N, C-alpha and C positions, 0 to 999 in steps of 0.2 A: 166071760171075757172072750173077745173074738181073736181068732188067729190073725196075725198081721196081714197075710195075703187076703183073707176074707174082708178085713177092714178096708184094704186098698180097693178091692172089687166093689164094695159098697159105696165108697167115696166116688169112684168113677161112674157107677150107676146113678148116684144122686146128682152128679154134675150133668150127666146126659139128660136126666129128667128136667133140669133147669134149662138146658139147651132146647129141648122140645117146647117148653113153655115160652121161651123167648122167640122161637120160630113161629109159634101161633100168634103171639102178640104182634110181631113185626109183620106177619102176613095180613092181619086185620088192619093195622095202621096203613099198610100199603094199599089195601083194597078200598079203604075209605079216604084215600088221598090225604092222610094226615102227614105222612112223610113223603118226600120227593124221591122216587126211585131213580131219577136221573143224576142224583148226587153221587159222586165217586165213593164216598165212605159208605153210604147206604147201599149202593150197588154191591160193593165188596162184602158188606155184612150179609146181604141177601144171598149172595153166591156161597158164602161160607156156611150159613145155616142150611141152605139147600143141600150142599154137598155132605153135610154131617147127618142130616135127618132123612133125606130122600131114600137112601138104601134100606132104611127100616120101614118107612112109610109105604114104599112102592109095593112090596108083597101084600101088605094089609089092604091097600086100595084095590088089589085084584080080588080079594076075598070080600071086602065090604066096600062097595062103590059109594061115592058121595050121594047122599040122600037130599034132594031138594037144594043142591048147592052147598050142603054142609058136609065137610070132610070129617069123618069120625076116627080116622086113623091115629091122630095124636092122642085122642082120649083112650083108645085101645092100648097104645104104647105106654101111656102113663099108668094105666091099670096093670099091665104086665110088669112094669118096673116095680110098682108097689108090691105086687104079689111076690116077685123075686126077692125083694128086700125083706119082706115078712118071712119067706121061706128060709132065707139065709140066717135070720136072727132068732126065729121062734120055732122053726120046725125041728122037733125032737131028734130025728135020725141025723140031721146035719149038725146039730148042736152037740150030740154025743160023740161025733167024729172029731170034734175039736174046732168046728167052724165057729 
């Protein structure tokens, strides 16, 4: 059983993972002109997702630049999130500490 603080951290990390997925989907929809970026609601959604995800994506883009127009930083973030979630729930030293 998880520590309540560890459970809260896992829930926040899982929520951020969904935010990253939503940012990728919205960026695709905007790039293919499926949604109108001049709409006030869409513009505020884009700004919010950008403000939440860009501080994490920016350092990764310096290390892994876009290849052929394909940005791999969301994929790297999702892999890191899944690794962190696995470590928090399955890695024996953390589990023995009560996480």
